[in-house]
N, C-alpha and C positions, 0 to 999 in steps of 0.2 A: 504494497498501499504505500501512494506517495503523497507525504504531508505536504500542504501548501505555505510556501513562507508569506508572512505578513508582508501587507503591502505598506503598513503604517511605519514610516522611520523609525520613529519612537520605540516601537515593540520589534522591531528587527534590530536596534542598536543598543537596547535599554540592559544586556547581559553580557555584553562584552567588554572584555579590559582591553581599552586601545591604548596601555603602557606599552612601549617598546622595549626591549632586553638592550643590554650593551650589543651583544651581537648582531641584532638585527640592524640597529644605526650602524655600527662599523665600516661597513660595506659603501654605506650612503656618505659616511665622514672620509672614506680614501678616496671615493669617486669625486665628491666634491672640494676634497684639498685642504679640507678644514678648516674654511673659511668663517666668519664670522658668522653669518647664516645659518650656515650647516651645525653650528656647534649649538647655536641658541637652538634650532629646531630641535637637535637632537637632545639637549636638556628639559626643552617643553615636553616632546612627546616619551620620555624615559623618566624624568623628574631627578635625575643624577647630577647632584650638585658639580660635583668634579668638572661636567662640560662645562656648565657656567664659568666656573674659575679657568678653565683652559680659555675661553672667550675672552675675560677680563683681562688675563694675563698676555694672551697674543692682541687682543685688539682693545686697548684700557682708550681711546679715544673715538670709539665706534658709536654711534650715537643708540643703534638697537642693543649695542651690549649696554651701553649705561641704563637703557629706560629697564633692561631688565634685572641690572643689579640694583636699581632704587627698589623693588618689589623682591629682592631675594628674601628669604626667611631670614630671622634673627640679624637684620641689620640694624647699625645702632643709627641714631640719628644725624650722630656726627658723618656715617659713611654714606646714609642717603642723603646729607645735604651735598656731599662732595659729586654724589654721581647725578645729581639734578646740574651741578653746576658744569659736569661733565657734559649731558646733554643739551643746556643752553650755550657753552662751547662750540659742540661740534654740530649741533644745527640751531644755528641761530635764528632764523626765521620760522622757526616753527613754534607757534605758543604752548605746545604741548607740557615742556620745562617749565615754562614759568606757572601752569595753571596749577601743576601738581604741587609747586614751590608754595604758591597760595595756598594751597589747602595744609599743608606741612607749617606753613604759619598761622593759620588758622586754629589748628588743634593744640598749637602751643602756645597759643596767645600773643602773638605778633600781629597783631591786625594793620599796624600802620605797614609793615614787611610786607605782608598779603595785598594790601592794594596797592603798592609798588610794582608786585609781580602782575595784576591786573590790568594795570597799566603797562606795564613792558608790554605785555599780551595784544595789546591794542595796535590791530591792522595787521598781524601776524598770521600767518596763515595756521590751520593746525591739522595734524598729522601723526596717527597715534600707532602707525605701523601697521596695522589691523590685517590690509589684503596683503603685504610681503608677509609677515607671519603664518597666515592660513596656507599661503602659498607655500614657503618653504614647511610648515610641518607636513603640508599633504605631499611633497615629494617624500619627505622621511620615508611617509607610512608607505608610500609606492614602493620606495625600494627595500623595504621590510617586506613585499610581498599582500599589502592590503589591496585590495579593489578600489576603484577609482569611486563603486558606491558606497563601499565602507567608509 
């Protein structure tokens, strides 16, 4: 007897484990030359902090590396501030770092500094790297043998 697979995407995907193993991402990393984008995709798809550390070590001025570093687990406020500064310097026309800095300033009670960050963001574009992140992650999954539908 043949069982039909659900056409509801949630039902098809809810029980799958989408974390990749180190072995699954290794060929992807080798093929991509361990670029900043591929290391970050490998980090996001495996949750292996060593991959983020490698990206930070090898690409300390890359805006997407800085963005990921801002949100890493157990990041200190000083270290988060450092990565926000790196993001501002590496992508100066992007308002993202200013908005994130303003949020951080509000949380720490530095309202005047938060307002300055919002003012600095004025007139800048906003790019949160989402489309590039999705593309890079998809390439990691495809290299690991997942289908495009997955």
